[in-house]
N, C-alpha and C positions, 0 to 999 in steps of 0.2 A: 747298755743293753740295746739291741737293735729294735727298730720300729717293725710293727707287724706288716707283712705284705699280703698277697692274695693267693700264694701257692697252697695247695691242699696239704694238711698236716700229715706228718709222717706217723705211721702207727708205731707204737713202742716195740723195740726189738724183742726177740725171744719168744714170738708166737703168742703174746698176750692179745686176746681177742677183744680189743676195746675199740669201737668205732667212735672216735672222738666227736665227729659231727653229731652223732646220735646221743652221746653221753651227756651232753649239756643242752639238749633240746628242751623245748617247753613240754610240760607234763599234760596229759589229756585230762586228768582229774582237776575239778575247780580248786583254786587255792583255799586255804583255810579262811574263815571269817576274819575281818580286820582286827577284832579284839583278841584273837589268838596270837600270841607272840611267835615269831619264827624260831625254828631250830637254829642252833649255832654250832658250826664245825670250825674249830680253830686248830690249824695245822702249822706246827713249827718244823721246817726242814732245817735240822740243826747244822750249823756252820756253813750256811749258804750265802756266799757273797753275791752281789747283784750281778756282776759281770759274768757269772757262771750260768745265768738264765738267759734263754733266747726266746722272746715272746713271739717270734715269727713262725708261721706254719712251716712244717718241714724241718724243724730244728730237733735237737736232742731232748728238748723239754716240750713235747707236744700237748701234754695235759695242761701245763701252765699257759701255753700259747692259746688253747681253747678257752681257758678261764679268762685270759685277758681279752678275748674277743667278746665274751659274754659278760664282763664286769669291768672293773676299773683297776688299772695298774698304776701305782705310784712310782715314778721314775726317779724321785729323789728321796726315797725312804732311808732313814738312819736308825741304827741301834742307839741305845742309851749307854752301852758298855761293850767290851770287847770279848766277853765270854758268858757262859751259860747262866749261872745263878742270878747275877744282877739283871741281865736281859730279861729272863723269864719272870722275875719278880716285877719288872717294869710292866710287862705285858699283863700280868695278873692284877696289879694294883693301880696302874696309872701313875706311878711315882718314879722319880729318878733315884738312883742308887743311894745318894746321900740322904734320902728320905725314907726309903723302905729298908735300908740297912741290911739287905741280903747280898753280901759281897765277900771279898777276900778276908775282910776283918770281922764282919758280922756272921758269915757263914750260912745262916738259915733265915727263912722267912718268919717274921714275927707272928705270934699267936694273935696279936691285936690287929693284924692286917685284915681288911676287908676285901676279899678276893672276888673276882668274877664269878667263880663257882659258888661261893657263899651267898652272893647277891642274887643269883639266879636259881638257887636250890629250892625256893618255894614254888617256882613256876616251871621248872625244867627238871628232867632227869639228867643227872650230872655224872659223867664218867671221864676218866683220863687213862691213857696208855702211854707210858714213857719208855724210851729206850736209853735215855741218859741217866747215868748213875748219880748225877747231881739233882735231878728232878725226882725226889723221892720223899717218902714219909719222914725219913730222918731229917730232911731239910724243910719239913713242914709244907711242902707244896701240895699236899693232899687235901688242905682245908676246903671244905665245901663240896668235895667230890664223894658221891655215894659209892662209886666204883673207882678205884685207883690201883692200876697194875703197872709193874715194871718188867721189862724183859732186856736188860742191858747185855752187851755182847760177851758174856763170860765164856771163855774157852770156845769161841765160835769159829769153827773151821771153814764156814761158808755162809750159807743162808739161814741157819737155824734161828738166829734172832729175828731176822726179817719175817720168816714164816710163823714164828711164835706170835709176834705182834699182829701180823695181818689176820691170823686165825681168831685171836682174841677180839679184835675189832669187829670182824664179820660176825662172830657169834653174838656179841653185844648188840649190834645193829639189827640183826635178824631176830633175836630173841626177845627184845623189849616189847612192852605192851602197846606202845604208840598212843596211849591215852593222853600223854602230855608231850609237849615239845622236848627236845633234848639240847644239852650243851655237852659237846664232845671235844676234848682236847687230845691231840695227838703230837708226839715228838718222834720223828724219824731221824735216825743217826747216820743215815748212809754217807753223807759228805765228810764225816768226821774221820780224822786220822785214826788208825791206818786206813789207806784207801784200798779196799778189797771188793771191787764191784763184781756182781755176777757176770759170768763169762760172756753172755750176749751183749751186755752194755760195754764191757772192756773191748770186745771185738769192734763194736760200733764206733767207739771214741778213740781208741789207741792208735788206729791207723797202721800203715806199713812201715817197715824199717826198724821195728822194736822186736828184739828176739824175745822168746818165751823165758829165758834165763834172766834177761834184764828186767822184764816185767814182774817175774816172780820175786826177784830181789827188792824191787821197789814197792811192791805190794806188801812187803814185810817191814817197810820203814815205819817205825812207830815213835811214840813220845820220847823215849830215851834217845833215839837217833836224832830227833829234832832238837833236843836239848844240847846234844854234842855239836850240832851245827851252830846253834846260837852262841855256844861257848867258844866257838872257833877250833874245836877239836877235830871237826870233820868239815870238809868243803864239798859241796855238790857242784858238779859241772852244769852249764846251761842245758845240756842234752839230758842230764838226769832230772833236773827241775822241770823240763818240758814233759817228760814221761809222767812225773808226779802230777802235774797239772791236768794231764789227760785222764789219768786214773781218777782224779778228783771230779772232773766233769762226768766221767762215767758213773761214779756214785751219785751225782746230781740226777742223771738220767734214770737210775734206778729208783731214787726217791720219787721222781716225777711219775713214773709208771705205778708205783705203790699208791700214790695219791689218786691216780686214775681208777684203781679198784674200789676205793672208798666212795669216790664220786659215782661210779657206776652202780654201786649197791643202793645209794640214795635214789639214783634215777629209777632203778628197777622197782623201788618202793613208792614211786611218785612223791618223793619228799625233797628232791633236789631244789625245785624252784620255791620251796617253802623254807629254805635253809640259808642263813647268812654264812657264806663261805669265806673264811679269813685264811690266807696262806702267806707265810713270811718266813724270813731267815731270822734267827735270833742274833746272829753276828756273822762276820765273814771268816776269812782265813788267810794267813800269810803263807805263801809257798815260795820262799826265797825273797819275797818283797821286803824291802827296807832291811835286808840282812837277817830277817826273822822266819821262824816257822810257827805253825799253829796259831793260837789267838791270845797271846799274852804280851805284856810289856809294850803295848802300842795303842794308840788311838788314831791310827791312819785309816783312810778311806777303805783300804782293803779289809778292815775289820768292822768299820762302821756302816758302810753303805750295803743295805740289804733290800731285797724285793719285798713289796707289800701288795697283796692283791685282795680285792673284795668282789663278791658276787652275791646279789640278791635282787631278782627281777622285781621292778616296781619301786625299789629304793636306791639301787646303785645303778648308774648309767652304764649301759653296755658299750663295749668297744672304745672306752675312754682312756686316754693317757693324761695323767695329771702331773705337773712338774713343780707343785708347791712343796715347801719344806715340811716333811712329816716325820714322826718318830714312833718308836714302839709304844710310848705312853698313850698314843692316840688310839690304840686299839681298845683300851678300857671304856672310854666314853662312847666310842663308836657301837660296841656291843650293847651297852646299857641303853643307848638311844634306840637302836634297832629293835630291842626286845621290849621297849616301852616301860622300863622301870621308872617309876615316878621320881622326879628330880630331887624331891626332898629326901629320898633314900640313898642318893648318891653320896659316897664318902668324899672327903677332900682328895683331889687328884690334880695331876699337872699336864693332862693331855687335852686335845681338842677333837671333837667328833669329826670323822671323815665323811659323814653323810651330808654335811652342809656344804656351803660355798668353799672355794679354794682358800687355803690359809695364806695370810699375808706373806709376801715374798721376803719381807725383812724379818721374819720370825727367827729367833735365835734357836739353833740346834746345838744341844749340849750333850756331852758324854763324859763319863767318870770311870776311873779305874783306881782301885784302892791298893794298899800295900800287898804285894803277892807273897804272903807269909808261907803258904804251903809250897810254893815254888822254890823259895829259898831253902827250905829243908830238903827238898828233892835234889836240887843242885848240889847241896853240901854233901849229901850222901853219895851221889854218883861221881862227883868231881870236886874233891876236897881242895884242890889247888885253884879252882876257879874263883876269881873275885866277883861276887854277885852284887856288890854294893851299887854299881851304876844302874842295875835293874830294880833295886829296892826303892821305888819311889811312887808316890801318888801322882796320877795324871789327870788332867782335865782338858777337854777341848771345847771351843765355842766357834760356831760358824754362823755368819750373817751374810746372806747373799753368796757370793763366790769366795769370800775371804774366810779363812779358817786359821785359828790360833790354837796351838797346843802348849799347855803349861805343865811343868814338872815341879812338884813341891810348891806350887803357887806362883812360880816364876815363868814367864814366857820363854819358851825355847824354840818354837818353830812357827812360822807364818807361811801360809801357802795361798795362792790364787788358783782355785780349783778349775776355773774356766780356762786359764792358760796352761796350767800344769796339773792335770787331774791325777798323775802318778805321784804328786808331792815330792818331786826330786829337787826342787829348788827352794831353799829356805830364804824368805824375803824379810827376815826379822830385822836386819840391820838396814836394809834399804827403804823400809817403809814404817818408820816409827809412828807416824800419824795413824796408820791402820791398827797398829798394836794398841795404841791409847784408846781408840774407839771400840775395839773388841773388848778391852778390859772394862771400859765403862758399861758396855752392854752386859758383860758377865756380872758386874755388881748389881745392875738393875734386875737381872734374871734372879739373883740370889735373894733379893728383897721380897718379903711378904710371901714366903713359900709355906707349904703345909708343915705342921710340926712333925719332926722325924718319928718314926715307929721305934720301939725299944729294940736294942741290939740283942740278938739271941744267938747262942752258940749252937743250938740245935741238938737234937737227940739222934746221934749218928749210930745207927744200928751196926752190928758187927758185919752183916752181909753188905751193907752200903759201903763201909770202909774197905772191905775186901775188893768190891767192884771198882771203887775209885783207885785203889792201889794197882789194880790190873791195867788201868788206863794211865797210870803214872801221875795221878793228881796228888796223892798223899803217900807217906812213907808206909 
């Protein structure tokens, strides 16, 4: 990600009347008394890789750029997993996938999980609006939310899903009594495949030299197409990948503008400066990287490195760039500390609050990927002749400093020096056995004395949830 400069921010395309300098200005009304906990706005921009965000004014993400000027941007944020369910469960519980057990093999969040929404429900109005068909009641992510709504992109020819979600969020924010602070969770699906950005953002990011026929064809590139690429049945040219990447960034620009609408509503209610704003990506995306598409079968940086931003005047330093190693599990203790929940009520977790000093540079960053059971069934249905066995493996990664080790089935398979090779194109496994040993020792230390795993639950997958997952190609 680029460092911020001094250029005036670009207003979002499409005539959205958001004056970003005003949007995040200080409020005239005095802040709430110190004993009143702040509101919490937690926004997941689904499938947002870090290098798709530009925090410089004048960029295609001007709202995020404004947030970065008014808060803290974590330049080395990492996910705990490469896809939605385990990543969101880590955000909600402060636990890694092997402890919260909401992943490919467990499928749903445990009823015994103590989520942010449950812990804040006594003091805050709680609401969630999710566009992802995985973040549903059927997978038990509703726990603790008084209001929980879904608007996934079923048969969406354009902006219907975006409009439905935006309308529900605005109605909830303007209709609540404001007698108590709120905890509002949002999941915006814009950057998720298929990349079908609104026309104004496509025009802004696609550039010249791409025909309407070509852009229309690649806007229709979906999960089944991605799987054929992974299986080697279809090959995309560099020119096609370049168009897909631009369409993806146009979706990021769309999500950024939608975030701006929410922040503008809070500003108009004189609530923005009384709100802890947390904006992040749950995981990244492969768009031809490492021979892969979407966000399965890999723990490379294209999937793990995500933006994390915080804003809360008086608690979060403004205009700060932090380079310490942080992960999604850190959101959990950060929110609990900011809202003043007594420590004795905090459940066991594996994160560190981001409101304190910088985290030790030698902290281990870990990510986990369980057996892709649903993906195996989908590939078998669509391509019976494809040998899926090389993809059917548990993955784990550990990074300390700039060295990162990836394991498959518990065995080291890749070693990378991210400082010298951020694209992870050179495998140093054979050249640096000492680094492999040190990282394996660190992984063993990390695994010791961890919280007891939550029970594995298969979840109550309602018929409508299964249908939505099928439309996105996640299940049969």
